[in-house]
KOLLO-411109 format. One record per residue (C-alpha): x, y, z. Coordinates in steps of 0.05 Angstrom, whole numbers. Layout:
BEGIN
NODE      xx      yy      zz
NODE       X       Y       Z
...
END
This chain:
BEGIN
NODE      xx      yy      zz
NODE   -2345    2218      82
NODE   -2278    2226      50
NODE   -2225    2268      79
NODE   -2217    2310       2
NODE   -2297    2314      19
NODE   -2288    2347      86
NODE   -2240    2395      60
NODE   -2270    2424      -1
NODE   -2341    2402      -7
NODE   -2380    2353     -55
NODE   -2369    2391    -120
NODE   -2384    2324    -164
NODE   -2456    2332    -130
NODE   -2466    2405    -147
NODE   -2450    2387    -221
NODE   -2492    2338    -231
NODE   -2544    2382    -198
NODE   -2527    2439    -250
NODE   -2517    2391    -315
NODE   -2588    2380    -297
NODE   -2603    2457    -299
NODE   -2633    2440    -227
NODE   -2631    2497    -166
NODE   -2611    2473     -99
NODE   -2683    2485     -88
NODE   -2710    2445    -132
NODE   -2656    2386    -120
NODE   -2679    2393     -50
NODE   -2755    2387     -62
NODE   -2747    2329    -117
NODE   -2708    2290     -63
NODE   -2755    2306       0
NODE   -2707    2352      37
NODE   -2703    2419      61
NODE   -2663    2462      13
NODE   -2607    2486      73
NODE   -2592    2409      79
NODE   -2586    2393       4
NODE   -2535    2456      12
NODE   -2494    2429      62
NODE   -2488    2362      30
NODE   -2466    2401     -29
NODE   -2407    2432      24
NODE   -2395    2369      55
NODE   -2421    2396     126
NODE   -2470    2336     131
NODE   -2480    2258     115
NODE   -2529    2235      70
NODE   -2561    2184      85
NODE   -2578    2116      48
NODE   -2643    2121      41
NODE   -2635    2198      -2
NODE   -2574    2178     -34
NODE   -2628    2122     -69
NODE   -2674    2174     -81
NODE   -2619    2225    -113
NODE   -2601    2162    -161
NODE   -2678    2163    -173
NODE   -2683    2231    -189
NODE   -2614    2248    -225
NODE   -2624    2181    -266
NODE   -2555    2149    -249
NODE   -2535    2080    -212
NODE   -2540    2086    -135
NODE   -2460    2072    -145
NODE   -2447    2134    -184
NODE   -2478    2171    -118
NODE   -2430    2148     -79
NODE   -2382    2179    -117
NODE   -2407    2243    -112
NODE   -2415    2231     -43
NODE   -2358    2198     -17
NODE   -2306    2204     -74
NODE   -2290    2133    -100
NODE   -2315    2099    -162
NODE   -2316    2034    -175
NODE   -2347    2034    -246
NODE   -2412    1996    -259
NODE   -2422    1948    -194
NODE   -2470    1935    -150
NODE   -2510    1983    -114
NODE   -2477    2003     -50
NODE   -2492    2017       2
NODE   -2554    1978      -4
NODE   -2616    2020      26
NODE   -2663    1974      49
NODE   -2652    1919     100
NODE   -2722    1921     132
NODE   -2733    1853      82
NODE   -2781    1886      43
NODE   -2823    1829      -2
NODE   -2786    1762     -11
NODE   -2787    1771     -86
NODE   -2741    1829     -77
NODE   -2698    1797     -19
NODE   -2685    1737     -65
NODE   -2664    1782    -128
NODE   -2613    1820     -87
NODE   -2584    1766     -54
NODE   -2568    1727    -118
NODE   -2554    1799    -153
NODE   -2493    1801    -101
NODE   -2473    1719    -102
NODE   -2473    1739    -186
NODE   -2434    1791    -180
NODE   -2375    1744    -138
NODE   -2365    1696    -188
NODE   -2356    1751    -243
NODE   -2280    1761    -256
NODE   -2292    1824    -286
NODE   -2322    1856    -225
NODE   -2291    1817    -172
NODE   -2233    1859    -162
NODE   -2276    1914    -157
NODE   -2322    1886    -100
NODE   -2260    1866     -60
NODE   -2237    1946     -68
NODE   -2306    1970     -37
NODE   -2292    2014      23
NODE   -2336    2009      92
NODE   -2390    2048      90
NODE   -2408    2076     158
NODE   -2471    2114     139
NODE   -2498    2048     115
NODE   -2503    2023     184
NODE   -2558    2072     205
NODE   -2602    2063     156
NODE   -2588    1988     168
NODE   -2601    1990     250
NODE   -2667    2032     229
NODE   -2698    1977     182
NODE   -2677    1926     225
NODE   -2712    1957     288
NODE   -2778    1978     262
NODE   -2780    1946     191
NODE   -2840    1911     183
NODE   -2827    1837     179
NODE   -2850    1797     112
NODE   -2929    1780     124
NODE   -2904    1706      96
NODE   -2837    1681      75
NODE   -2873    1634      20
NODE   -2843    1637     -47
NODE   -2880    1622    -118
NODE   -2813    1619    -171
NODE   -2790    1585    -226
NODE   -2749    1539    -190
NODE   -2762    1471    -163
NODE   -2801    1450    -104
NODE   -2754    1467     -43
NODE   -2764    1424      25
NODE   -2731    1424      95
NODE   -2682    1380      69
NODE   -2646    1429      27
NODE   -2650    1479      74
NODE   -2615    1421     132
NODE   -2556    1415      69
NODE   -2542    1486      69
NODE   -2530    1486     154
NODE   -2492    1428     147
NODE   -2437    1461      86
NODE   -2444    1518     133
NODE   -2416    1475     191
NODE   -2359    1440     148
NODE   -2342    1517     119
NODE   -2343    1543     188
NODE   -2295    1484     203
NODE   -2238    1501     143
NODE   -2248    1574     158
NODE   -2221    1564     231
NODE   -2168    1507     212
NODE   -2135    1546     159
NODE   -2162    1617     147
NODE   -2212    1653     100
NODE   -2157    1652      41
NODE   -2174    1575      31
NODE   -2251    1575      43
NODE   -2285    1640      20
NODE   -2283    1617     -58
NODE   -2321    1558     -38
NODE   -2367    1598      -2
NODE   -2375    1640     -53
NODE   -2398    1592    -101
NODE   -2441    1553     -61
NODE   -2477    1616     -55
NODE   -2487    1631    -125
NODE   -2500    1555    -152
NODE   -2533    1524     -94
NODE   -2562    1577     -48
NODE   -2590    1623    -101
NODE   -2624    1572    -149
NODE   -2665    1549     -83
NODE   -2684    1611     -65
NODE   -2718    1623    -131
NODE   -2751    1561    -118
NODE   -2822    1545     -96
NODE   -2829    1536      -9
NODE   -2893    1546      34
NODE   -2888    1595      98
NODE   -2854    1544     139
NODE   -2793    1523      93
NODE   -2785    1598      71
NODE   -2772    1619     145
NODE   -2714    1564     150
NODE   -2691    1571      84
NODE   -2676    1652      95
NODE   -2652    1631     160
NODE   -2599    1582     123
NODE   -2582    1639      68
NODE   -2575    1691     121
NODE   -2525    1646     157
NODE   -2484    1630      83
NODE   -2481    1701      75
NODE   -2459    1718     145
NODE   -2407    1665     131
NODE   -2384    1699      57
NODE   -2381    1762     107
NODE   -2338    1735     155
NODE   -2283    1708     107
NODE   -2282    1773      70
NODE   -2270    1815     134
NODE   -2211    1763     161
NODE   -2181    1773      89
NODE   -2193    1855     102
NODE   -2245    1863      51
NODE   -2287    1910      90
NODE   -2336    1944      42
NODE   -2343    1870      11
NODE   -2359    1840      87
NODE   -2405    1891     100
NODE   -2449    1882      33
NODE   -2449    1803      53
NODE   -2468    1819     122
NODE   -2522    1864     103
NODE   -2555    1819      57
NODE   -2549    1773     117
NODE   -2591    1820     160
NODE   -2645    1828     104
NODE   -2646    1748      93
NODE   -2660    1742     169
NODE   -2718    1793     166
NODE   -2752    1765     114
NODE   -2743    1694     156
NODE   -2762    1727     221
NODE   -2702    1707     251
NODE   -2678    1750     305
NODE   -2626    1707     340
NODE   -2587    1702     271
NODE   -2600    1771     262
NODE   -2566    1789     333
NODE   -2506    1752     306
NODE   -2502    1794     245
NODE   -2504    1853     284
NODE   -2448    1829     332
NODE   -2409    1812     267
NODE   -2414    1882     252
NODE   -2399    1902     308
NODE   -2333    1856     313
NODE   -2312    1889     242
NODE   -2327    1965     273
NODE   -2280    1945     330
NODE   -2226    1923     284
NODE   -2232    1981     242
NODE   -2234    2027     306
NODE   -2301    2054     293
NODE   -2304    2065     368
NODE   -2384    2092     371
NODE   -2415    2041     319
NODE   -2385    1982     348
NODE   -2422    1999     420
NODE   -2482    2017     380
NODE   -2484    1957     334
NODE   -2464    1911     397
NODE   -2529    1946     436
NODE   -2572    1933     383
NODE   -2550    1858     377
NODE   -2562    1850     454
NODE   -2631    1885     460
NODE   -2643    1837     399
NODE   -2630    1786     435
NODE   -2668    1801     487
NODE   -2734    1814     458
NODE   -2733    1744     432
NODE   -2723    1706     490
NODE   -2649    1685     472
NODE   -2620    1630     511
NODE   -2556    1651     564
NODE   -2513    1622     518
NODE   -2515    1676     456
NODE   -2531    1729     515
NODE   -2458    1708     540
NODE   -2429    1714     467
NODE   -2460    1780     453
NODE   -2453    1811     523
NODE   -2379    1803     514
NODE   -2368    1844     455
NODE   -2415    1896     471
NODE   -2363    1898     531
NODE   -2303    1899     486
NODE   -2333    1956     438
NODE   -2347    1990     513
NODE   -2275    1985     534
NODE   -2254    2005     466
NODE   -2295    2063     471
NODE   -2270    2080     541
NODE   -2195    2080     518
NODE   -2208    2121     467
NODE   -2238    2176     505
NODE   -2176    2182     548
NODE   -2214    2205     615
NODE   -2209    2191     683
NODE   -2284    2179     691
NODE   -2286    2111     714
NODE   -2360    2105     686
NODE   -2340    2059     621
NODE   -2297    2022     657
NODE   -2356    2004     715
NODE   -2397    1986     649
NODE   -2347    1941     624
NODE   -2339    1909     681
NODE   -2419    1899     693
NODE   -2424    1877     624
NODE   -2372    1825     632
NODE   -2404    1801     699
NODE   -2462    1793     663
NODE   -2435    1751     607
NODE   -2395    1706     657
NODE   -2464    1692     695
NODE   -2505    1682     628
NODE   -2447    1628     607
NODE   -2458    1594     676
NODE   -2523    1578     657
NODE   -2499    1519     610
NODE   -2535    1506     542
NODE   -2603    1489     525
NODE   -2640    1463     463
NODE   -2657    1530     436
NODE   -2577    1539     425
NODE   -2562    1560     353
NODE   -2503    1526     330
NODE   -2457    1587     316
NODE   -2454    1584     399
NODE   -2432    1510     398
NODE   -2353    1534     405
NODE   -2364    1594     454
NODE   -2340    1553     513
NODE   -2314    1581     580
NODE   -2243    1591     550
NODE   -2260    1629     497
NODE   -2304    1679     539
NODE   -2242    1687     581
NODE   -2200    1702     520
NODE   -2250    1756     496
NODE   -2254    1786     562
NODE   -2174    1787     562
NODE   -2184    1842     507
NODE   -2227    1882     550
NODE   -2179    1875     615
NODE   -2122    1896     563
NODE   -2156    1961     543
NODE   -2166    1983     616
NODE   -2096    1968     635
NODE   -2103    1909     673
NODE   -2057    1874     632
NODE   -2033    1822     674
NODE   -2102    1794     679
NODE   -2101    1801     603
NODE   -2048    1760     594
NODE   -2061    1705     644
NODE   -2129    1697     595
NODE   -2095    1695     539
NODE   -2048    1645     558
NODE   -2100    1596     579
NODE   -2133    1602     512
NODE   -2071    1593     474
NODE   -2066    1524     523
NODE   -2136    1509     498
NODE   -2134    1523     423
NODE   -2067    1504     391
NODE   -2088    1435     371
NODE   -2160    1451     346
NODE   -2162    1524     332
NODE   -2095    1545     306
NODE   -2123    1615     281
NODE   -2149    1630     355
NODE   -2081    1606     380
NODE   -2039    1650     337
NODE   -2088    1721     354
NODE   -2085    1693     432
NODE   -2006    1687     429
NODE   -2001    1757     399
NODE   -2052    1786     445
NODE   -2009    1751     509
NODE   -1946    1791     475
NODE   -1978    1844     476
NODE   -2002    1850     547
NODE   -1929    1826     567
NODE   -1902    1886     526
NODE   -1945    1933     568
NODE   -1920    1908     625
NODE   -1844    1921     605
NODE   -1830    1838     606
NODE   -1798    1852     535
NODE   -1760    1780     529
NODE   -1826    1744     552
NODE   -1868    1787     502
NODE   -1815    1771     447
NODE   -1818    1702     462
NODE   -1902    1693     460
NODE   -1899    1734     385
NODE   -1842    1688     367
NODE   -1887    1630     375
NODE   -1938    1656     338
NODE   -1899    1670     276
NODE   -1905    1595     242
NODE   -1986    1588     246
NODE   -1986    1658     224
NODE   -1947    1624     162
NODE   -1997    1569     148
NODE   -2056    1608     155
NODE   -2096    1640      92
NODE   -2115    1701     143
NODE   -2096    1771     130
NODE   -2123    1791     200
NODE   -2069    1741     230
NODE   -2019    1776     191
NODE   -2037    1849     203
NODE   -2039    1829     281
NODE   -1973    1805     279
NODE   -1945    1861     241
NODE   -1986    1914     287
NODE   -1939    1875     349
NODE   -1875    1892     311
NODE   -1894    1960     303
NODE   -1907    1975     378
NODE   -1837    1951     380
NODE   -1798    2018     360
NODE   -1784    2039     424
NODE   -1737    1981     438
NODE   -1707    1989     369
NODE   -1641    1985     392
NODE   -1646    1919     428
NODE   -1612    1855     400
NODE   -1674    1813     409
NODE   -1722    1863     375
NODE   -1674    1862     309
NODE   -1675    1789     316
NODE   -1741    1786     326
NODE   -1760    1824     267
NODE   -1714    1797     223
NODE   -1735    1729     235
NODE   -1812    1758     221
NODE   -1787    1789     161
NODE   -1761    1718     130
NODE   -1811    1677     157
NODE   -1869    1718     124
NODE   -1830    1732      60
NODE   -1824    1652      62
END
């Protein structure tokens, strides 16, 4: 809920009701809630779940985006429906239609800037989690659309394209690859979804489309378009549900958890990570999958523990337990059931992510060691990961009071930051520069800041 709504309620929601000549009692009855609930909505004292936002739109005869303006206090004109109200999958026809609609809007120049400005909406997440966990799966992923017959070879091409886009993203940052991903979704994946396929092909197609929609969400996340990223992650979750693919669903949930970590949504980060772990366990996920998502749950838990600012060791012990479990799972090695998205999650990557947890638990020497090892391993093949870990090492050294070593590590990250089309990488190093304020009179710090500003400006 926006700050204005917290202070002064939701006057536009009340005005919309009065324009229809409805009392609070009548509006509540039409939407299906208690009168006291509706009153709390208008006063801004209670959140409005996504399913009720959809009902308000239907009762009031407006587009869902208009309801979001009344509730959240933002307006983007006639864009796609936000937030999506059903991630349970629904029918294959509805899933295909929703996916094609979102991808088509991304290609419309008159809508693109509106989508890019969408906010991250935490209230949508609860509905998605309920739908994912308890929504009924589709009876069949078969589809009889107007398009051509689709086979497994078509699905394989989507997966190969996603692998290629992923490599470009890791090498150059998302700003370069994102337009290509969106065009591929609209021009290649959407026509296949509208085609004719049986249940077996349909399940594989939905999973492949979910993976590519995940890529669209990830690339939006990397350039700080968080509402847009959330849209694509939500669509990926819906496609994974339609394809009865719990492992891809777990991947999407952990991506949403990673986004929540980035946005300091501590509680949501933990809930999403736990939902991913629960999904993977129920599916009997292979060890490498479990390792990847358990370390994210540890990261989210460490963030929440630090935010609580409590001396209680319960949270810290939970982080340590999760990291131990992640390490043991990773040691079990790979299997022929491992999905492609775990192929790059090696021991160094696991250690690097564990280092973020140790940093949050004030074990900075341990964090610096993990980050330095990651830099050594990633410099040639994963420039963005190497840049992130250089800055993470710099933060750990700064927390240890080793200013000179901290600045040296951060300075080495600047040339790579220039070459990446990744807003997150720029934000990370600027945030580090902001932490140098207590040392602002130092000649070393002034020189570092001058160099940083000059290089990024260039």
